[in-house]
C-alpha positions as CSV (number, residue, x, y, z in Angstrom):
1,M,-1.7,19.6,-5.5
2,P,1.5,20.0,-7.0
3,A,0.8,18.6,-10.8
4,I,4.2,17.4,-10.8
5,Y,3.4,15.6,-7.6
6,Q,0.5,14.0,-9.4
7,K,2.4,12.8,-12.0
8,A,4.5,10.7,-10.1
9,I,1.6,8.9,-8.1
10,K,-0.6,8.6,-11.0
11,P,0.1,6.0,-13.9
12,S,-2.5,7.5,-15.9
13,L,-1.6,10.4,-16.5
14,I,2.0,9.5,-18.5
15,L,1.1,10.1,-22.0
16,I,4.5,10.1,-23.4
17,S,5.4,7.5,-25.9
18,S,7.1,4.7,-25.4
19,L,8.5,4.4,-28.8
20,I,10.4,7.6,-28.4
21,F,12.0,6.9,-24.9
22,F,12.7,3.4,-25.8
23,T,15.0,4.2,-28.9
24,G,16.8,6.9,-28.0
25,C,18.7,8.7,-30.4
26,G,22.6,9.4,-31.0
27,P,25.7,6.7,-31.4
28,K,24.5,3.0,-30.6
29,K,26.2,2.1,-26.9
30,K,26.4,-2.2,-26.6
31,E,22.4,-3.3,-25.7
32,K,22.2,-3.8,-21.9
33,F,19.8,-6.6,-20.4
34,K,16.1,-6.3,-21.4
35,I,14.0,-7.6,-18.6
36,S,11.1,-10.6,-19.7
37,F,8.2,-11.4,-17.8
38,K,8.3,-14.9,-19.7
39,D,8.6,-16.5,-16.3
40,V,5.5,-14.9,-14.1
41,E,3.0,-15.1,-17.7
42,G,-0.7,-16.3,-17.2
43,I,0.1,-15.1,-13.5
44,T,-2.7,-13.2,-12.2
45,F,-1.2,-10.7,-9.7
46,L,-2.8,-8.3,-6.9
47,E,-1.3,-4.9,-5.9
48,V,-1.1,-5.1,-1.9
49,S,0.8,-1.7,-1.6
50,R,1.4,1.8,-3.4
51,K,3.4,3.3,-1.1
52,Q,6.3,6.4,-1.1
53,N,9.4,6.8,-0.6
54,N,8.5,7.7,3.2
55,G,6.9,4.4,4.3
56,L,3.1,6.3,4.2
57,S,0.5,5.8,1.7
58,F,-0.7,9.3,2.1
59,N,0.5,12.8,1.8
60,E,0.0,16.0,3.1
61,Y,-3.0,16.8,0.5
62,G,-4.5,13.7,2.1
63,F,-4.3,12.1,-1.6
64,H,-4.3,8.3,-0.9
65,L,-2.2,6.4,-3.1
66,V,-4.7,3.5,-3.7
67,P,-3.8,-0.1,-4.5
68,D,-5.7,-1.1,-6.9
69,W,-3.6,-2.9,-9.6
70,R,-4.8,-6.4,-11.1
71,L,-2.4,-7.3,-13.7
72,Q,-1.5,-10.3,-16.3
73,F,1.9,-10.6,-18.0
74,V,-0.2,-12.0,-21.9
75,S,2.9,-12.2,-23.7
76,A,6.1,-10.7,-25.0
77,D,4.5,-7.5,-25.9
78,S,1.3,-7.6,-24.0
79,A,-0.2,-6.9,-20.7
80,A,-3.5,-7.2,-19.0
81,L,-5.0,-4.8,-16.4
82,Y,-8.6,-5.1,-15.1
83,S,-11.1,-3.0,-14.7
84,P,-13.5,-3.5,-11.8
85,V,-16.4,-1.5,-13.9
86,K,-16.1,-3.3,-16.7
87,K,-15.4,-6.2,-14.8
88,Q,-12.5,-7.6,-17.3
89,F,-9.3,-7.7,-18.0
90,F,-7.9,-5.4,-21.2
91,N,-4.9,-5.9,-23.3
92,F,-2.7,-4.0,-23.3
93,P,1.0,-3.0,-25.1
94,L,4.0,-3.8,-23.0
95,A,7.0,-2.5,-24.5
96,L,10.4,-3.5,-23.1
97,G,13.6,-1.2,-21.8
98,T,17.0,-1.9,-20.8
99,D,17.6,-1.8,-16.7
100,S,14.6,-3.4,-15.9
101,V,12.4,-0.7,-17.4
102,F,8.7,-1.4,-19.0
103,N,5.9,0.3,-20.1
104,I,2.1,-0.6,-19.8
105,A,-0.8,1.4,-19.8
106,H,1.1,4.7,-20.3
107,A,2.8,3.9,-16.9
108,F,6.8,4.0,-17.0
109,L,7.8,1.4,-14.4
110,K,11.4,-0.6,-12.9
111,M,11.5,-3.8,-11.6
112,K,13.0,-4.4,-8.3
113,T,12.3,-8.0,-7.6
114,M,10.4,-10.4,-9.7
115,S,8.9,-14.1,-8.9
116,K,6.0,-16.0,-9.1
117,D,4.9,-15.1,-6.3
118,S,5.2,-11.1,-6.1
119,L,6.1,-8.2,-8.0
120,V,7.8,-5.5,-7.2
121,F,8.4,-2.2,-9.0
122,A,9.0,1.6,-9.0
123,L,7.1,4.0,-10.7
124,L,9.4,6.1,-12.6
125,E,8.8,10.2,-12.3
126,T,8.3,12.2,-15.6
127,D,8.2,15.5,-16.2
128,G,6.5,16.1,-19.8
129,D,8.3,14.2,-22.3
130,S,11.4,13.4,-20.2
131,M,12.1,11.3,-17.5
132,N,14.6,10.1,-14.9
133,L,15.5,6.5,-14.5
134,N,16.9,6.1,-11.6
135,K,14.3,8.6,-9.8
136,S,10.7,7.4,-7.6
137,R,8.9,8.2,-5.2
138,V,6.2,5.8,-5.7
139,T,7.1,1.9,-5.0
140,M,4.1,-0.9,-5.9
141,K,4.1,-4.2,-4.6
142,L,1.9,-7.1,-6.1
143,Y,1.3,-10.6,-4.9
144,S,-0.2,-13.2,-7.0
145,E,-3.5,-15.1,-6.4
146,D,-1.9,-18.0,-5.2
147,F,0.4,-17.0,-2.8
148,I,-2.0,-14.5,-0.9
149,K,-4.7,-17.9,-0.6
150,N,-2.2,-20.2,-0.3
151,K,0.6,-19.6,1.7
152,L,-0.2,-16.1,3.0
153,H,-3.9,-17.8,4.1
154,T,-5.3,-14.0,3.9
155,D,-7.1,-11.6,1.6
156,V,-6.4,-9.0,-0.7
157,A,-8.3,-6.5,1.1
158,L,-6.8,-7.2,4.3
159,L,-3.0,-6.6,3.0
160,Q,-4.3,-3.4,1.0
161,R,-5.0,-1.8,4.7
162,P,-3.2,1.3,5.6
163,G,-0.4,0.5,8.0
164,K,0.2,2.0,11.5
165,Q,2.6,5.0,10.1
166,D,-0.7,5.9,7.9
167,T,-3.2,6.0,10.6
168,V,-0.4,8.4,12.9
169,F,0.3,10.7,10.0
170,I,-3.4,10.7,9.5
171,R,-4.1,11.9,13.0
172,S,-2.0,14.2,12.8
173,L,-3.2,15.7,9.8
174,V,-6.6,15.4,11.5
175,N,-5.5,17.4,14.7
176,K,-4.3,20.2,12.4
177,A,-7.3,20.3,10.7
178,N,-9.9,20.4,14.0
179,A,-7.6,22.8,15.0
180,D,-7.6,25.4,12.3
181,I,-9.7,24.6,9.3
182,K,-7.5,26.6,7.2
183,K,-5.6,23.0,7.3
184,A,-8.6,21.1,6.1
185,F,-7.6,18.5,4.1
186,A,-9.6,15.5,1.3
187,A,-11.6,13.1,3.4
188,S,-11.3,9.5,1.5
189,Q,-14.5,9.5,2.3
190,P,-15.6,12.7,1.5
191,V,-18.6,15.2,3.3
192,Q,-22.3,13.2,3.1
193,L,-25.7,15.8,1.9
194,I,-28.3,14.8,2.7
195,S,-32.2,16.3,1.7
196,K,-34.1,16.9,4.5
197,N,-36.3,18.7,2.2
198,P,-38.5,17.4,-0.9
199,N,-38.2,20.7,-2.8
200,V,-34.4,20.1,-2.3
201,T,-31.9,18.1,-4.3
202,V,-28.7,17.0,-4.5
203,D,-26.0,15.1,-6.9
204,K,-22.4,14.4,-6.0
205,N,-20.4,14.8,-9.0
206,K,-19.2,10.9,-9.4
207,A,-16.2,10.0,-12.1
208,V,-16.3,7.2,-14.1
209,P,-12.9,5.1,-14.5
210,S,-12.4,3.6,-18.4
211,L,-9.0,1.9,-18.8
212,L,-9.9,2.4,-22.7
213,D,-10.1,6.0,-22.5
214,N,-6.9,6.5,-20.0
215,K,-9.2,8.0,-17.4
216,Y,-8.0,5.3,-14.9
217,S,-8.9,7.8,-11.7
218,T,-11.7,8.3,-9.9
219,D,-9.5,10.6,-7.0
220,D,-11.7,13.8,-7.8
221,D,-14.4,11.6,-6.1
222,Y,-12.9,13.0,-2.6
223,L,-10.1,15.4,-3.6
224,N,-12.4,17.8,-5.4
225,P,-15.7,16.9,-3.9
226,V,-18.7,18.7,-6.1
227,Y,-21.8,18.8,-5.0
228,N,-25.0,19.9,-7.3
229,I,-27.8,21.4,-5.4
230,V,-30.9,22.3,-6.7
231,I,-33.7,24.5,-4.4
232,N,-36.9,24.5,-6.3
233,K,-40.0,26.9,-4.4
234,A,-36.7,29.5,-4.0
235,Y,-37.5,33.1,-3.0
236,Q,-35.9,33.7,-6.1
237,D,-34.1,32.2,-9.2
238,F,-30.3,32.3,-8.4
239,D,-27.5,29.9,-9.1
240,Y,-24.3,30.4,-7.6
241,S,-20.6,27.9,-7.3
242,F,-18.2,28.9,-4.3
243,E,-16.1,26.8,-2.1
244,A,-16.7,26.1,1.7
245,V,-15.2,24.1,4.5
246,V,-17.2,21.3,6.4
247,D,-15.5,20.6,9.8
248,S,-15.7,17.6,11.9
249,A,-18.8,18.6,13.9
250,G,-20.3,19.0,10.3
251,V,-20.6,22.9,10.3
252,W,-20.7,24.8,7.0
253,H,-17.9,27.7,6.7
254,Y,-17.7,30.1,3.9
255,S,-14.1,30.0,2.0
256,K,-14.6,31.7,-1.4
257,P,-16.5,32.1,-4.6
258,L,-15.9,29.5,-7.7
259,V,-16.7,32.4,-10.2
260,V,-14.0,35.5,-11.7
261,F,-15.0,38.8,-11.2
262,L,-12.0,40.3,-13.4
263,G,-11.5,43.3,-10.7
264,D,-15.5,44.0,-9.9
265,K,-15.2,44.4,-6.2
266,K,-18.8,45.7,-5.8
267,A,-19.7,42.5,-7.9
268,E,-17.6,40.0,-6.4
269,A,-18.7,41.4,-2.6
270,N,-22.4,41.1,-3.6
271,F,-22.4,37.9,-4.6
272,I,-20.0,36.7,-1.3
273,K,-22.6,38.3,0.9
274,V,-25.8,36.5,-1.2
275,S,-24.1,33.0,-2.1
276,T,-23.3,32.8,2.3
277,A,-27.1,33.6,3.3
278,I,-27.9,30.9,0.8
279,M,-25.3,28.7,2.6
280,N,-26.6,30.2,6.1
281,T,-30.2,29.9,5.3
282,Y,-31.0,26.7,2.7
283,L,-27.9,25.0,3.0
284,K,-27.6,25.0,6.6
285,L,-31.7,24.0,7.2
286,F,-32.5,21.9,4.7
287,L,-29.4,19.2,4.9
288,T,-28.2,17.3,6.9
289,T,-24.5,17.7,6.4
290,I,-21.9,14.6,7.6
291,P,-18.3,15.8,7.5
292,G,-15.8,13.9,5.8
293,E,-13.7,10.8,7.4
294,T,-10.3,9.5,6.6
295,L,-9.6,6.3,8.3
296,G,-12.8,6.3,10.4
297,M,-12.0,10.4,11.9
298,K,-13.8,12.8,11.1
299,H,-12.0,16.2,10.1
300,A,-12.6,19.3,8.3
301,S,-12.2,19.1,4.3
302,I,-12.8,21.8,1.2
303,I,-16.3,21.1,-1.3
304,S,-17.4,22.6,-3.9
305,V,-21.0,23.5,-4.3
306,N,-23.1,24.3,-7.0
307,V,-26.7,25.9,-5.6
308,K,-29.7,27.0,-8.3
309,G,-32.8,28.3,-6.6
310,I,-35.9,27.6,-8.9
311,T,-38.9,29.8,-7.9
312,A,-41.5,27.4,-9.3
313,A,-42.7,24.3,-7.2
314,K,-40.7,20.3,-8.1
315,K,-42.9,18.6,-10.5
């Protein structure tokens, strides 16, 4: 996925100083209006949608803009975001700019509408230390807890569900990927690998989000799923890393090595030969492979595998 696109849709990746942005340089002009959140302080807002300008919450790589913010404006210079891991709110500095622009948790946002019931703001695009105040490809909508419960009489999980447009779009990607595995894309529910043999263990890498360490995103859990597989009582000791495509039927297709050979074609060819054989024997025989799916539709997706063989028996 292009880095610039990820910067546009991942608030956590914007690491430029709000002080530099909001002070600026050159001769001072008449100060424009600065937004105030006094009227909505203390209200808990839950994000119900995060969409691109085309109305979709998925892009062509299978990236899902998940609406997961729980936000409170605490004071004139402080706001809080909820951590689902720590199960509590954490305060962050709130910096206010002109033209309804503000900064929280390393994200630059521009308020579009604000009331005690709802907030709608645009996620501003950044590139390095520059930002376009008028350019955004992502809009975030939040409703207050009271509005959801007592006026809409619904549940936030229902509001957060992808819409019909998303379903139609994903179905088109699924049809293409299942017709041609070269068009495989990231599955929201990644491939599952389940061992059928006591001498084979599987451990999938899992990202742990942390508001305090600026590690908000767990997107790699499905955008780049990595599986560490250990095979005890193997025919010999070995260690291989490669990429594969798992199709909609759960069938493995070798893709490429995940090591660098520096022009050594012979070593590369041997690596591919042996690791393909390991995939076609150990992995296909000793693992139950459940294909990845998005919105309930199974489709071809890419996985990365680190497979280690140990001749000794498992202790």
